[in-house]
C-alpha positions as semicolon CSV with decimal commas, in nm:
position;residue;x (nm);y (nm);z (nm)
1;X;-0,061;-0,023;0,035
2;X;0,124;0,395;-0,110
3;X;0,108;0,621;0,099
4;X;-0,079;0,782;-0,141
5;X;-0,349;0,552;-0,122
6;X;-0,334;0,597;0,309
7;X;-0,351;0,941;0,295
8;X;-0,677;0,933;0,018
9;X;-0,789;0,691;0,361
10;X;-0,732;0,981;0,572
11;X;-0,881;1,245;0,419
12;X;-1,198;1,056;0,366
13;X;-1,225;0,991;0,714
14;X;-1,154;1,326;0,799
15;X;-1,425;1,434;0,533
16;X;-1,652;1,246;0,745
17;X;-1,629;1,372;1,057
18;X;-1,790;1,703;0,856
19;X;-2,095;1,485;0,911
20;X;-2,095;1,561;1,330
21;X;-2,144;1,930;1,207
22;X;-2,368;1,921;0,976
23;X;-2,720;1,953;1,032
24;X;-3,052;1,745;0,888
25;X;-3,179;2,087;0,735
26;X;-3,564;1,947;0,683
27;X;-3,636;1,981;1,030
28;X;-3,603;2,349;0,991
29;X;-3,921;2,359;0,840
30;X;-4,112;2,219;1,081
31;X;-3,927;2,472;1,330
32;X;-3,649;2,273;1,490
33;X;-3,420;2,529;1,538
34;X;-3,123;2,315;1,614
35;X;-3,180;1,960;1,415
36;X;-2,920;1,688;1,493
37;X;-2,662;1,607;1,271
38;X;-2,619;1,413;1,005
39;X;-2,403;1,182;1,217
40;X;-2,615;1,144;1,476
41;X;-2,897;1,053;1,253
42;X;-2,654;0,796;1,093
43;X;-2,557;0,662;1,376
44;X;-2,933;0,573;1,503
45;X;-3,019;0,459;1,155
46;X;-2,734;0,184;1,195
47;X;-2,855;0,102;1,581
48;X;-3,214;0,061;1,434
49;X;-3,070;-0,119;1,101
50;X;-2,900;-0,385;1,309
51;X;-3,253;-0,423;1,539
52;X;-3,444;-0,499;1,210
53;X;-3,192;-0,698;1,047
54;X;-3,212;-0,937;1,350
55;X;-3,587;-0,906;1,344
56;X;-3,600;-0,966;0,946
57;X;-3,342;-1,245;0,934
58;X;-3,096;-1,033;0,740
59;X;-2,691;-0,971;0,806
60;X;-2,691;-0,695;1,081
61;X;-2,317;-0,680;1,016
62;X;-2,360;-0,574;0,641
63;X;-2,701;-0,352;0,710
64;X;-2,533;-0,179;0,989
65;X;-2,233;-0,104;0,722
66;X;-2,534;0,049;0,479
67;X;-2,685;0,249;0,731
68;X;-2,352;0,390;0,814
69;X;-2,273;0,471;0,499
70;X;-2,617;0,579;0,365
71;X;-2,562;0,947;0,409
72;X;-2,196;1,041;0,352
73;X;-2,262;1,182;0,051
74;X;-2,361;1,531;0,244
75;X;-2,048;1,607;0,299
76;X;-2,024;1,746;-0,062
77;X;-2,358;1,774;-0,172
78;X;-2,543;1,830;0,156
79;X;-2,873;1,710;0,342
80;X;-3,080;1,848;0,076
81;X;-3,448;1,932;0,216
82;X;-3,751;1,693;-0,014
83;X;-3,871;2,072;-0,152
84;X;-3,548;2,173;-0,245
85;X;-3,512;1,821;-0,461
86;X;-3,794;1,992;-0,682
87;X;-3,596;2,252;-0,831
88;X;-3,197;2,109;-0,800
89;X;-3,019;1,791;-0,932
90;X;-2,749;1,616;-0,759
91;X;-2,472;1,398;-0,866
92;X;-2,616;1,032;-0,785
93;X;-2,461;0,917;-0,440
94;X;-2,302;0,624;-0,607
95;X;-2,072;0,913;-0,828
96;X;-2,003;1,136;-0,521
97;X;-1,911;0,806;-0,301
98;X;-1,655;0,720;-0,602
99;X;-1,502;1,079;-0,624
100;X;-1,479;1,022;-0,222
101;X;-1,261;0,717;-0,211
102;X;-1,056;0,797;-0,527
103;X;-0,736;0,687;-0,440
104;X;-0,812;0,480;-0,093
105;X;-0,656;0,136;-0,152
106;X;-0,830;-0,058;-0,328
107;X;-0,986;-0,277;-0,079
108;X;-1,140;0,055;0,118
109;X;-1,275;0,175;-0,238
110;X;-1,453;-0,156;-0,327
111;X;-1,615;-0,225;-0,014
112;X;-1,794;0,146;0,054
113;X;-1,881;0,176;-0,333
114;X;-2,012;-0,149;-0,351
115;X;-2,198;-0,068;-0,009
116;X;-2,315;0,240;-0,110
117;X;-2,430;0,088;-0,477
118;X;-2,593;-0,146;-0,300
119;X;-2,812;0,059;-0,062
120;X;-2,896;0,259;-0,374
121;X;-3,017;-0,012;-0,580
122;X;-3,213;-0,091;-0,299
123;X;-3,244;-0,524;-0,438
124;X;-3,126;-0,714;-0,148
125;X;-3,284;-0,764;0,179
126;X;-3,043;-0,583;0,374
127;X;-3,076;-0,284;0,153
128;X;-3,408;-0,271;0,170
129;X;-3,385;-0,314;0,557
130;X;-3,155;-0,040;0,524
131;X;-3,378;0,163;0,360
132;X;-3,628;0,093;0,618
133;X;-3,407;0,158;0,910
134;X;-3,368;0,560;0,753
135;X;-3,687;0,603;0,731
136;X;-3,795;0,436;1,085
137;X;-3,525;0,690;1,240
138;X;-3,681;0,979;1,077
139;X;-4,036;0,888;1,188
140;X;-3,843;0,863;1,586
141;X;-3,728;1,167;1,523
142;X;-4,042;1,321;1,445
143;X;-4,182;1,181;1,762
144;X;-3,931;1,267;1,991
145;X;-3,952;1,687;1,849
146;X;-4,348;1,627;1,866
147;X;-4,293;1,535;2,234
148;X;-4,045;1,865;2,244
149;X;-4,304;2,121;2,124
150;X;-4,256;2,080;1,774
151;X;-4,641;2,035;1,647
152;X;-4,516;2,052;1,238
153;X;-4,435;1,714;1,219
154;X;-4,679;1,477;1,103
155;X;-4,592;1,504;0,729
156;X;-4,237;1,348;0,810
157;X;-4,395;1,072;1,000
158;X;-4,664;1,048;0,733
159;X;-4,423;0,990;0,425
160;X;-4,160;0,810;0,647
161;X;-4,440;0,504;0,788
162;X;-4,579;0,515;0,421
163;X;-4,183;0,416;0,285
164;X;-4,146;0,132;0,516
165;X;-4,150;-0,194;0,330
166;X;-4,040;-0,459;0,609
167;X;-4,305;-0,616;0,865
168;X;-4,114;-0,514;1,150
169;X;-4,063;-0,199;1,069
170;X;-4,405;-0,113;0,988
171;X;-4,494;-0,289;1,382
172;X;-4,195;-0,088;1,513
173;X;-4,345;0,263;1,370
174;X;-4,702;0,168;1,499
175;X;-4,500;0,143;1,820
176;X;-4,334;0,457;1,830
177;X;-4,610;0,633;1,714
178;X;-4,753;0,587;2,089
179;X;-4,460;0,522;2,281
180;X;-4,329;0,793;2,541
181;X;-3,933;0,822;2,423
182;X;-3,864;0,928;2,774
183;X;-4,032;0,598;2,947
184;X;-3,716;0,418;2,891
185;X;-3,576;0,633;3,219
186;X;-3,841;0,445;3,433
187;X;-3,696;0,091;3,525
188;X;-3,933;-0,193;3,543
189;X;-4,111;-0,320;3,823
190;X;-3,969;-0,519;4,060
191;X;-4,124;-0,878;4,144
192;X;-4,132;-0,886;4,531
């Protein structure tokens, strides 16, 4: 492996750090002043993906990887809100990813580009589950914002719910809609 390939891999790692600072901009339309970052969204999407994979019989490690990589292109094209997509045309995520990993060690570039292509194609069970994880995370975030007093989130709930394809994601969405986001703070009753 060359120093140039190692340098390219480090550039990608630094670039991914931008996702920790870049906001999920669509929430501004709902009145969220400081929405979660893309990295925060991707982290919980990966957790949801792992859970859904276990429930659906998919490969949890593969789904988690697809979830981690699903928005990495937004370092270059940003989080384009749904309404803006009517007026803007961005390069395909596969193209952005290929540019991001250019000159990385071939095994690294192949791993990342293959995973992003799989997610974008949406044909494998793992890609379907990863896409459901993305939509379910958006729905869960909307429920949390609603509990925080943001009342303009129904369109995010409705569109996310309508996009879910797996039975497990649909069931979890139904539970999330009536759940209390902070219920986990109350420990379960101990038998006497």
